[in-house]
N, C-alpha and C positions, 0 to 999 in steps of 0.2 A: 553512414555513421562514422566515417573515416576509420581510424584505428582506435576509436574511443570505446568500442564495445566488442566483447567477445561473445559469440552466440553459440549456444548448444541446444538444439532442439531434439528431444527424444519423444518418440511416439510410444506410449506405454503399451505393453503387451495386453493389458486389460482393456476391454472395450469401454470401461467405465470412466476413464480419465485421459485427458490430454495433459502433457507435461511440457512446460517451457521454462528454461533456466537461462537467464541472461546476466552476464557480469559487465559492469561499466566502470570506467574510470570516473572519478568525481568531477563531473562536468555539467554545468547548467544546461548547455546546448543539447544534451542528449535527452532531456526530460520530455519535450514535446514529441520527439521522434519515438521514444519508448511508449508514450501514451498512445499514439496512433498505431504503433505496431501491435501492442497488446489488445487494443480494441479490434483491430482487423483480424488478428489471430482468433480471438473469441468469436467474432461474427462469422468467420469462415467455418468454425466448428459447431456453431449453434445458429443455423439459418433462421429459426423461428423466434429468436430472441430479439425483443424490441427495446431493450434498455442496456445495451453494452456501453452506453455513455457512463454508467456507473464504474465500469472497469477503468475508463479514462480518468475519471475523477480520483479514484483510489490510487492508480499508478502514479499520477502526477503529484498528488499530495504526499504520498509515502516517499517517493524519490526526492522531492524537494526537501523533506526533513532529513533524509539520509545524506544528501549533498551538503546541506547546511551544517549538520552536526558531526559528520564523520571527521576523524582526525587523520585518516589515511585515505589514499585514493580509491581503493576497491569498494564497490557497491554491487550487491547482487539482488536480483529479483526473480522469484519463482512463481509460477502459476500452475495450479492444479484444477482441473474442471471435472466435476462429477455429473454425468448425465442423469443418474438415478434421482438426484434431488435438485438438479439444476443449480448447483452452487459452484462458485469460483472461489478459490482460496489463493490470495496473494500473500507472499512472504517477502519482506525486504530486509536485507542484512547490511549493516554497516558497522564500522569501528566506532566505539563510543567510550568516553570516560565513564567510570563508575558513578560519578556525580550526576552526569547527564542521564545515565540509565535509571538511576533511582528516581529522578524527577519524572522521567517518562513513565515508569511503572506506576508512580503515584497518580499521574495525570490520567492514565488509562483506567486505573481503578475508579477514580472519580467519574470518568466518562461512563463506565459501565454501570455505575450506580445512579445515573441521572437520566432524566427524560432528554432525548436527543435535541429537541428544539430549545429547551431551556439551557442546556449545556452550551449549545452553539451560540446562542445569544449572549450568554455570560462571557464566552471566549471572545466574541466580537467586541464587547464593551471593554474587556481587559486589554485587548490589543490596541485599542484607541488610547486608553489611559497610560499604559506602560509600553513604550516603544523599545525599551532597552532589553527586555527579556521576552522569551517566547511565551505566548498566551495559549499555545496548543490549538490554534484556530484550524490548522490543516487537518488534524485528527478529528476535531469536532465536526468539520465539514464532511469528512468521510463517514463518520458515524451517523450524521443526520441525513445527508443527501443520498447515501447508498444503502442505508439501513444495515450496515455491516456489523458483524460481531468482531470486535478488535481485541487483540491480546498482544502481550509483549513478553519477551524473555531476554535475559542477559546472561551471556557466557563469560563469566568474570576472567577466567584464565586467558581466553582469546581476546578479551575486550571487544566482544562482538554483541550487538543488539539485534534482535529479530522482532520485527513488528508484523503481525498477521492481520489481515482483513478477510473475513469470510462473507461473501455476498451471495444472496439468493436472487437469481435473475428470473424475470417473468417472461413467459412466452407471449408472443403477439396475439395468439388466439384467446388468452385469458382475459 
């Protein structure tokens, strides 16, 4: 990953969670590397998990949004895994204007109030019709394909947006 990423891995003192915290410069080339890295990290911690591809989808889409909309180079992604309920929580942070943050908050509210397939199909239609503005297709994909719970927060003073995706993974035995 050249010098485009700073890596800080901390093993939690609790047996309940693994913690991964990675900061990137705003660079499209790091996204596929991060996607593979997070999938591998998750797979190595959850040997019986059969759908770590969900992590790859979420990491890729959330980082693409962060790279696309950040007005500063720093992007950060955190992963927390809880064995007790087999969930992964991804949080992606990037710098964003208040206008973008408000649009994002509205989009996530719409998403959470909708059926995932219906919302995904609407976003696909919108992306075909209006190529100038974001249709929110990436978030719709994460919501539908990973069945994630998505939330967003905006830290106005720091001009920082946090997008979270909480994904429940299935065991191969299930």
